[in-house]
C-alpha positions as a Markdown table, in Angstrom:
| # | Residue | x | y | z |
|---|---|---|---|---|
| 1 | Met | 72.8 | 8.3 | -49.6 |
| 2 | Arg | 72.2 | 10.3 | -46.7 |
| 3 | Thr | 73.7 | 14.0 | -45.7 |
| 4 | Asn | 76.0 | 12.8 | -42.7 |
| 5 | Asp | 77.9 | 10.5 | -45.6 |
| 6 | Phe | 79.4 | 14.2 | -46.6 |
| 7 | Asp | 80.6 | 15.0 | -43.0 |
| 8 | Tyr | 83.9 | 15.5 | -41.9 |
| 9 | Leu | 85.9 | 17.3 | -38.8 |
| 10 | Leu | 87.8 | 20.0 | -39.5 |
| 11 | Pro | 90.0 | 21.9 | -37.0 |
| 12 | Ser | 88.9 | 25.7 | -36.5 |
| 13 | Asp | 92.3 | 27.0 | -37.2 |
| 14 | Leu | 92.4 | 25.9 | -40.7 |
| 15 | Ile | 89.2 | 28.1 | -41.6 |
| 16 | Ala | 91.1 | 30.8 | -43.7 |
| 17 | Gln | 90.4 | 34.1 | -42.3 |
| 18 | Thr | 92.6 | 36.5 | -45.1 |
| 19 | Pro | 93.5 | 35.5 | -48.6 |
| 20 | Ile | 96.9 | 34.6 | -49.3 |
| 21 | Glu | 99.1 | 37.2 | -51.4 |
| 22 | Pro | 100.1 | 37.2 | -54.1 |
| 23 | Arg | 96.5 | 35.5 | -55.2 |
| 24 | Asp | 98.5 | 32.5 | -57.3 |
| 25 | Arg | 100.7 | 31.5 | -54.3 |
| 26 | Ser | 98.0 | 29.7 | -52.4 |
| 27 | Arg | 98.4 | 25.6 | -52.3 |
| 28 | Leu | 96.8 | 23.3 | -54.8 |
| 29 | Met | 96.0 | 19.9 | -54.5 |
| 30 | Ile | 95.8 | 17.6 | -57.8 |
| 31 | Leu | 93.3 | 14.8 | -57.4 |
| 32 | Asp | 93.8 | 12.6 | -60.5 |
| 33 | Arg | 90.6 | 10.2 | -60.9 |
| 34 | Ser | 92.1 | 7.7 | -63.2 |
| 35 | Glu | 95.4 | 7.3 | -61.0 |
| 36 | Gly | 93.6 | 7.7 | -57.8 |
| 37 | Ser | 96.6 | 10.2 | -56.8 |
| 38 | Leu | 97.1 | 13.2 | -54.9 |
| 39 | Lys | 99.7 | 15.9 | -55.8 |
| 40 | His | 100.8 | 19.1 | -53.8 |
| 41 | Arg | 101.7 | 21.7 | -55.8 |
| 42 | Leu | 101.2 | 25.8 | -55.6 |
| 43 | Phe | 98.3 | 27.3 | -57.5 |
| 44 | Phe | 100.3 | 29.1 | -60.2 |
| 45 | Glu | 101.9 | 25.6 | -61.0 |
| 46 | Ile | 98.4 | 24.7 | -62.6 |
| 47 | Leu | 99.8 | 25.6 | -66.0 |
| 48 | Asp | 101.7 | 22.0 | -65.6 |
| 49 | Phe | 98.6 | 20.6 | -65.8 |
| 50 | Leu | 96.9 | 22.3 | -68.8 |
| 51 | Glu | 97.5 | 21.6 | -72.5 |
| 52 | Gly | 97.1 | 23.8 | -75.7 |
| 53 | Gly | 93.4 | 23.3 | -76.9 |
| 54 | Asp | 91.9 | 22.8 | -73.4 |
| 55 | Val | 89.1 | 25.3 | -72.2 |
| 56 | Leu | 88.6 | 27.0 | -69.2 |
| 57 | Val | 85.2 | 28.2 | -68.2 |
| 58 | Phe | 85.4 | 31.1 | -65.6 |
| 59 | Asn | 82.3 | 32.5 | -63.9 |
| 60 | Asp | 82.6 | 36.8 | -64.2 |
| 61 | Ser | 79.9 | 37.2 | -61.7 |
| 62 | Arg | 80.8 | 40.3 | -59.4 |
| 63 | Val | 79.4 | 40.5 | -55.8 |
| 64 | Ile | 77.5 | 43.3 | -55.1 |
| 65 | Pro | 77.3 | 45.2 | -51.9 |
| 66 | Ala | 74.5 | 43.1 | -50.8 |
| 67 | Arg | 74.7 | 43.4 | -46.7 |
| 68 | Leu | 72.3 | 46.2 | -45.4 |
| 69 | Ala | 71.5 | 47.2 | -41.9 |
| 70 | Gly | 68.2 | 48.5 | -40.9 |
| 71 | Arg | 66.0 | 49.5 | -38.5 |
| 72 | Lys | 62.3 | 49.0 | -37.7 |
| 73 | Glu | 60.0 | 52.2 | -38.1 |
| 74 | Ala | 57.6 | 51.0 | -35.5 |
| 75 | Glu | 59.6 | 49.7 | -32.5 |
| 76 | Gly | 63.1 | 50.4 | -33.8 |
| 77 | Gly | 64.5 | 46.9 | -33.6 |
| 78 | Arg | 67.3 | 46.1 | -35.6 |
| 79 | Leu | 67.7 | 44.1 | -38.7 |
| 80 | Glu | 70.3 | 42.7 | -41.2 |
| 81 | Ile | 69.4 | 42.2 | -44.4 |
| 82 | Leu | 71.2 | 40.1 | -47.4 |
| 83 | Leu | 70.1 | 41.1 | -50.8 |
| 84 | Leu | 69.7 | 37.6 | -52.9 |
| 85 | Arg | 68.6 | 38.3 | -56.4 |
| 86 | Arg | 66.7 | 41.5 | -57.8 |
| 87 | Ile | 63.2 | 40.7 | -58.7 |
| 88 | Gly | 62.2 | 44.1 | -60.2 |
| 89 | Ser | 62.7 | 47.9 | -59.6 |
| 90 | Gly | 63.3 | 48.5 | -56.3 |
| 91 | Val | 62.1 | 45.0 | -55.3 |
| 92 | Trp | 64.6 | 42.1 | -54.0 |
| 93 | Glu | 64.5 | 38.9 | -52.5 |
| 94 | Thr | 66.4 | 38.8 | -49.2 |
| 95 | Leu | 67.7 | 36.7 | -46.4 |
| 96 | Met | 66.7 | 38.5 | -43.1 |
| 97 | Arg | 67.8 | 38.2 | -39.4 |
| 98 | Pro | 66.0 | 37.9 | -37.0 |
| 99 | Ala | 63.0 | 37.1 | -39.6 |
| 100 | Lys | 60.6 | 35.7 | -36.9 |
| 101 | Arg | 58.6 | 38.6 | -36.3 |
| 102 | Val | 59.3 | 40.5 | -39.7 |
| 103 | Arg | 55.9 | 40.4 | -41.4 |
| 104 | Val | 54.2 | 41.6 | -44.7 |
| 105 | Gly | 53.6 | 45.5 | -44.2 |
| 106 | Thr | 56.4 | 45.6 | -41.7 |
| 107 | Arg | 58.5 | 48.9 | -42.6 |
| 108 | Phe | 62.1 | 49.9 | -42.0 |
| 109 | Thr | 64.7 | 52.3 | -42.6 |
| 110 | Leu | 68.1 | 51.4 | -43.8 |
| 111 | Val | 71.0 | 52.6 | -41.5 |
| 112 | Asn | 74.4 | 53.7 | -43.0 |
| 113 | Glu | 77.2 | 52.1 | -40.7 |
| 114 | Glu | 79.5 | 54.3 | -42.3 |
| 115 | Pro | 78.3 | 57.3 | -43.1 |
| 116 | Val | 80.1 | 59.6 | -45.6 |
| 117 | Gly | 79.2 | 63.0 | -44.6 |
| 118 | Glu | 76.1 | 65.3 | -44.5 |
| 119 | Gly | 73.8 | 65.3 | -47.4 |
| 120 | Gln | 75.5 | 62.5 | -48.8 |
| 121 | Asn | 73.8 | 59.5 | -46.9 |
| 122 | Pro | 70.4 | 58.6 | -48.8 |
| 123 | Ala | 67.6 | 58.1 | -46.9 |
| 124 | Val | 65.9 | 54.5 | -48.0 |
| 125 | Ser | 62.9 | 53.4 | -46.6 |
| 126 | Ala | 61.6 | 49.7 | -47.3 |
| 127 | Glu | 58.6 | 47.4 | -46.9 |
| 128 | Val | 58.1 | 43.7 | -46.7 |
| 129 | Ile | 55.7 | 42.4 | -49.4 |
| 130 | Glu | 55.9 | 38.9 | -49.3 |
| 131 | Leu | 57.1 | 36.1 | -46.9 |
| 132 | Leu | 59.1 | 33.2 | -48.0 |
| 133 | Asp | 60.7 | 30.3 | -46.2 |
| 134 | Gly | 64.0 | 30.0 | -44.7 |
| 135 | Gly | 64.0 | 33.4 | -43.3 |
| 136 | Arg | 63.6 | 34.9 | -47.1 |
| 137 | Arg | 61.4 | 38.2 | -47.5 |
| 138 | Val | 60.5 | 40.1 | -50.6 |
| 139 | Ile | 61.3 | 43.8 | -49.9 |
| 140 | Arg | 60.4 | 46.9 | -51.9 |
| 141 | Phe | 63.0 | 49.6 | -51.5 |
| 142 | Ser | 62.2 | 53.4 | -52.0 |
| 143 | Asp | 65.5 | 54.0 | -53.5 |
| 144 | Asp | 66.9 | 51.2 | -55.7 |
| 145 | Ala | 70.0 | 53.2 | -56.9 |
| 146 | Ala | 71.4 | 53.9 | -53.2 |
| 147 | Leu | 71.6 | 50.6 | -51.9 |
| 148 | Ala | 75.2 | 50.2 | -53.5 |
| 149 | Gln | 76.2 | 53.2 | -51.5 |
| 150 | Ile | 74.8 | 51.8 | -48.3 |
| 151 | Gly | 75.4 | 48.3 | -48.4 |
| 152 | Lys | 78.7 | 46.2 | -47.6 |
| 153 | Ile | 80.1 | 43.5 | -49.4 |
| 154 | Pro | 79.0 | 40.4 | -47.5 |
| 155 | Leu | 81.8 | 38.0 | -46.3 |
| 156 | Pro | 80.8 | 34.3 | -45.0 |
| 157 | Pro | 79.7 | 33.9 | -41.7 |
| 158 | Tyr | 82.9 | 31.7 | -40.8 |
| 159 | Ile | 85.0 | 34.7 | -41.8 |
| 160 | Arg | 85.6 | 36.7 | -38.7 |
| 161 | Val | 88.4 | 39.0 | -39.8 |
| 162 | Pro | 87.5 | 42.6 | -41.6 |
| 163 | Leu | 88.6 | 42.5 | -45.2 |
| 164 | Thr | 90.8 | 45.6 | -45.6 |
| 165 | Thr | 90.2 | 45.6 | -49.1 |
| 166 | Pro | 86.7 | 44.7 | -50.7 |
| 167 | Glu | 88.1 | 44.0 | -54.1 |
| 168 | Arg | 90.3 | 41.1 | -52.6 |
| 169 | Tyr | 86.7 | 39.2 | -52.5 |
| 170 | Gln | 86.0 | 40.0 | -56.3 |
| 171 | Thr | 87.8 | 37.9 | -58.9 |
| 172 | Val | 90.1 | 39.7 | -61.1 |
| 173 | Tyr | 87.9 | 39.2 | -64.2 |
| 174 | Ala | 84.5 | 40.0 | -62.2 |
| 175 | Arg | 82.3 | 42.2 | -64.6 |
| 176 | Glu | 78.7 | 41.0 | -64.2 |
| 177 | Ala | 77.3 | 42.6 | -60.6 |
| 178 | Gly | 74.5 | 40.2 | -59.2 |
| 179 | Ser | 76.0 | 37.7 | -56.7 |
| 180 | Ala | 75.7 | 37.7 | -52.8 |
| 181 | Ala | 79.0 | 35.7 | -52.5 |
| 182 | Ala | 82.0 | 35.3 | -54.8 |
| 183 | Pro | 82.9 | 32.4 | -56.9 |
| 184 | Thr | 85.7 | 31.6 | -55.0 |
| 185 | Ala | 87.9 | 29.4 | -57.1 |
| 186 | Gly | 88.5 | 32.0 | -59.5 |
| 187 | Leu | 90.1 | 34.2 | -56.7 |
| 188 | His | 93.4 | 32.3 | -57.1 |
| 189 | Phe | 94.0 | 33.8 | -60.5 |
| 190 | Thr | 95.9 | 36.8 | -61.7 |
| 191 | Pro | 96.0 | 38.6 | -64.7 |
| 192 | Ala | 99.6 | 37.3 | -65.4 |
| 193 | Leu | 98.7 | 33.9 | -64.7 |
| 194 | Ile | 95.9 | 34.2 | -67.1 |
| 195 | Arg | 97.8 | 35.5 | -70.0 |
| 196 | Arg | 100.4 | 32.6 | -69.5 |
| 197 | Ile | 97.6 | 30.2 | -69.7 |
| 198 | Arg | 96.4 | 32.0 | -72.9 |
| 199 | Asp | 99.6 | 31.9 | -74.2 |
| 200 | Lys | 100.1 | 28.1 | -73.3 |
| 201 | Gly | 97.0 | 27.8 | -76.2 |
| 202 | Val | 94.4 | 27.3 | -73.6 |
| 203 | Ile | 90.9 | 28.9 | -74.4 |
| 204 | Cys | 89.5 | 31.0 | -71.7 |
| 205 | Leu | 85.7 | 31.6 | -71.8 |
| 206 | Phe | 83.5 | 33.4 | -69.4 |
| 207 | Val | 80.1 | 32.5 | -68.4 |
| 208 | Thr | 77.9 | 34.4 | -65.6 |
| 209 | Leu | 76.2 | 32.6 | -62.6 |
| 210 | His | 74.9 | 34.8 | -59.9 |
| 211 | Val | 75.8 | 32.9 | -56.7 |
| 212 | Gly | 72.8 | 33.1 | -54.3 |
| 213 | Leu | 71.1 | 31.5 | -51.6 |
| 214 | Asp | 72.5 | 27.9 | -51.4 |
| 215 | Thr | 76.0 | 29.4 | -50.6 |
| 216 | Phe | 74.7 | 30.4 | -47.2 |
| 217 | Leu | 72.2 | 27.2 | -46.4 |
| 218 | Pro | 73.5 | 24.2 | -45.2 |
| 219 | Val | 71.5 | 20.7 | -46.0 |
| 220 | Arg | 69.2 | 20.2 | -42.9 |
| 221 | Glu | 67.5 | 17.1 | -44.4 |
| 222 | Glu | 68.8 | 13.4 | -43.4 |
| 223 | Asn | 68.1 | 12.6 | -47.1 |
| 224 | Pro | 69.7 | 15.3 | -49.5 |
| 225 | Leu | 67.2 | 14.5 | -52.4 |
| 226 | Lys | 64.7 | 16.4 | -50.1 |
| 227 | His | 66.8 | 19.4 | -49.8 |
| 228 | Pro | 65.1 | 22.5 | -51.7 |
| 229 | Ile | 67.6 | 24.1 | -54.4 |
| 230 | His | 66.9 | 27.8 | -55.0 |
| 231 | Arg | 67.5 | 29.2 | -58.3 |
| 232 | Glu | 70.3 | 31.3 | -59.5 |
| 233 | Tyr | 70.3 | 33.2 | -62.7 |
| 234 | Gly | 73.0 | 32.2 | -65.2 |
| 235 | Val | 74.0 | 33.4 | -68.9 |
| 236 | Val | 76.0 | 31.7 | -71.5 |
| 237 | Ser | 76.8 | 33.9 | -74.6 |
| 238 | Glu | 76.3 | 32.6 | -78.2 |
| 239 | Glu | 80.2 | 32.6 | -78.6 |
| 240 | Thr | 80.7 | 30.8 | -75.3 |
| 241 | Ala | 78.3 | 28.2 | -76.6 |
| 242 | Tyr | 79.9 | 27.9 | -79.8 |
| 243 | Glu | 83.4 | 27.2 | -78.1 |
| 244 | Leu | 82.2 | 24.7 | -75.9 |
| 245 | Ser | 80.4 | 22.9 | -78.6 |
| 246 | Arg | 83.5 | 22.9 | -80.6 |
| 247 | Ala | 85.7 | 21.6 | -77.9 |
| 248 | Lys | 83.0 | 18.7 | -77.0 |
| 249 | Lys | 82.8 | 17.7 | -80.7 |
| 250 | Glu | 86.7 | 17.4 | -80.9 |
| 251 | Gly | 87.3 | 15.7 | -77.8 |
| 252 | Arg | 89.0 | 18.5 | -76.0 |
| 253 | Arg | 89.0 | 19.0 | -72.3 |
| 254 | Ile | 86.4 | 21.5 | -71.0 |
| 255 | Ile | 87.9 | 22.5 | -67.1 |
| 256 | Cys | 85.5 | 24.6 | -65.0 |
| 257 | Val | 86.7 | 27.3 | -62.8 |
| 258 | Gly | 84.5 | 26.6 | -59.6 |
| 259 | Thr | 81.4 | 24.6 | -58.7 |
| 260 | Thr | 79.2 | 27.5 | -60.3 |
| 261 | Ser | 80.6 | 27.4 | -63.7 |
| 262 | Val | 80.0 | 23.5 | -63.6 |
| 263 | Arg | 76.4 | 24.0 | -62.7 |
| 264 | Leu | 75.7 | 26.2 | -65.5 |
| 265 | Ile | 77.3 | 24.3 | -68.1 |
| 266 | Glu | 75.9 | 21.1 | -66.7 |
| 267 | Ala | 72.5 | 22.5 | -67.1 |
| 268 | Val | 73.0 | 23.8 | -70.2 |
| 269 | Ser | 74.2 | 20.5 | -71.1 |
| 270 | Gln | 71.0 | 18.9 | -70.7 |
| 271 | Ser | 69.4 | 20.0 | -73.8 |
| 272 | Ile | 72.7 | 19.3 | -76.0 |
| 273 | Asp | 71.7 | 17.8 | -79.4 |
| 274 | His | 74.7 | 16.2 | -81.2 |
| 275 | Asn | 77.3 | 17.9 | -79.4 |
| 276 | Gln | 75.7 | 21.3 | -79.9 |
| 277 | Val | 75.6 | 23.8 | -77.2 |
| 278 | Glu | 72.9 | 26.4 | -77.2 |
| 279 | Pro | 73.3 | 29.9 | -76.0 |
| 280 | Phe | 71.4 | 30.4 | -72.6 |
| 281 | Ala | 69.9 | 32.9 | -70.2 |
| 282 | Gly | 67.7 | 31.9 | -67.6 |
| 283 | Trp | 67.7 | 30.3 | -64.1 |
| 284 | Val | 69.3 | 27.3 | -63.0 |
| 285 | Asp | 68.1 | 24.9 | -60.2 |
| 286 | Leu | 70.5 | 21.9 | -61.1 |
| 287 | Phe | 71.4 | 19.7 | -58.0 |
| 288 | Ile | 74.3 | 17.5 | -58.5 |
| 289 | Leu | 74.5 | 14.6 | -56.4 |
| 290 | Pro | 76.7 | 11.2 | -56.7 |
| 291 | Gly | 75.1 | 9.0 | -59.6 |
| 292 | Tyr | 74.8 | 12.3 | -61.9 |
| 293 | Arg | 76.3 | 11.7 | -65.3 |
| 294 | Phe | 78.4 | 14.9 | -66.2 |
| 295 | Gly | 77.8 | 16.0 | -69.8 |
| 296 | Leu | 80.4 | 18.6 | -70.5 |
| 297 | Thr | 82.7 | 19.0 | -67.4 |
| 298 | Ser | 85.9 | 17.1 | -68.0 |
| 299 | Ala | 87.8 | 18.5 | -65.0 |
| 300 | Met | 87.5 | 21.4 | -62.3 |
| 301 | Val | 89.2 | 23.9 | -60.1 |
| 302 | Thr | 87.5 | 24.2 | -56.8 |
| 303 | Asn | 88.3 | 25.2 | -53.1 |
| 304 | Phe | 87.7 | 23.0 | -50.2 |
| 305 | His | 84.0 | 23.0 | -49.3 |
| 306 | Leu | 82.0 | 22.9 | -46.0 |
| 307 | Pro | 81.0 | 19.7 | -44.4 |
| 308 | Gln | 77.4 | 18.4 | -45.6 |
| 309 | Ser | 77.0 | 21.1 | -48.2 |
| 310 | Thr | 75.9 | 20.7 | -51.8 |
| 311 | Leu | 79.1 | 21.8 | -53.0 |
| 312 | Leu | 80.9 | 18.9 | -51.5 |
| 313 | Met | 78.3 | 16.7 | -52.7 |
| 314 | Leu | 78.9 | 18.0 | -56.3 |
| 315 | Val | 82.7 | 17.5 | -56.1 |
| 316 | Thr | 81.9 | 13.9 | -54.9 |
| 317 | Ala | 79.5 | 13.1 | -57.4 |
| 318 | Phe | 82.5 | 14.3 | -60.0 |
| 319 | Ala | 85.5 | 12.6 | -58.2 |
| 320 | Gly | 84.0 | 9.6 | -56.3 |
| 321 | Arg | 83.7 | 9.5 | -52.5 |
| 322 | Asp | 86.6 | 7.7 | -51.7 |
| 323 | Leu | 89.1 | 10.2 | -53.6 |
| 324 | Ile | 87.2 | 12.9 | -52.0 |
| 325 | Gln | 87.7 | 11.7 | -48.5 |
| 326 | Arg | 91.5 | 10.8 | -48.8 |
| 327 | Ala | 92.0 | 14.5 | -50.3 |
| 328 | Tyr | 90.2 | 16.0 | -47.4 |
| 329 | Gln | 92.0 | 14.1 | -45.0 |
| 330 | Glu | 95.1 | 14.8 | -46.4 |
| 331 | Ala | 94.4 | 18.5 | -46.8 |
| 332 | Ile | 94.0 | 18.6 | -42.9 |
| 333 | Thr | 96.9 | 16.6 | -42.1 |
| 334 | Gln | 98.9 | 18.8 | -44.4 |
| 335 | Lys | 97.2 | 21.9 | -43.0 |
| 336 | Tyr | 96.0 | 23.1 | -46.0 |
| 337 | Arg | 93.6 | 26.2 | -45.9 |
| 338 | Phe | 89.9 | 25.7 | -46.1 |
| 339 | Tyr | 86.7 | 27.6 | -47.6 |
| 340 | Ser | 86.6 | 31.0 | -49.4 |
| 341 | Phe | 90.1 | 32.5 | -48.8 |
| 342 | Gly | 91.6 | 28.9 | -48.6 |
| 343 | Asp | 93.6 | 26.9 | -51.0 |
| 344 | Ala | 92.4 | 24.9 | -54.0 |
| 345 | Thr | 92.1 | 21.7 | -55.9 |
| 346 | Leu | 92.5 | 20.5 | -59.5 |
| 347 | Ile | 90.4 | 17.3 | -59.9 |
| 348 | Ile | 91.3 | 15.9 | -63.3 |
């Protein structure tokens, strides 16, 4: 297995720059693993493929205003900072650009690029207190609470069109703040669609996994097993663990909305004893590659992923290389929209 086994060529005009309105009118490709078949639908028609007793697992993490701009106090150079995870009061792990000359002790001041008025622009100073690999730095900020006022919602680098409504990069059920990027498979759901899903007898569960650094890092190792997976914080409540256990024991389908939900419940499945899922709160670093045996996931909803990414490796592990390659080629031929604001797949 090599990283270039997960490569494909995508015309740039198929990278979605803006979201579809309404949310549930995006396209949906159904990948049936048992039949090896592909079907083309619209997303709201996902109802046709759900049954009473199914369990849908959503990630309710909310994207924080994690993109910051700074200016070095010494020489005045500009910096871009992306908040990745909060370590302690005022202390964050971040991704910085340019990071080459940023050392321990480097001090800078945050720049509010959209000032709101005199006396309303908090002055926040910061200092680098630890160097990490991959352009990451641990930073102490003088005012933790003010970061939300100064920061902006970060969009992936392949989206070049400004987002007029930041809430459109949140799922309609997002509530637990902490992600540096949206769990984008959930962007297709509307409150009305979720009501119709529940009316059909489908159980909707919510877990939390705060999306972190790996969303922004390509796999650079020739052997993907050498790629370092960074940790993301996840929570599975007692109620959700109970419902997952019940579904597992009764042989009902557990359908994950997004690869983040997959990674979290599969991490939890590692310690299952007699089909009993335990509540969980902690760090997740599970890297799912072909050959992995899925413990809880029966089906998944997910978008189309970047070439040579850990997410493409995960869906390949679930659906098989041949079916994924056919699906992606079909999506390109049929001009599906790709990535965060793109169309979706349901893999059953």
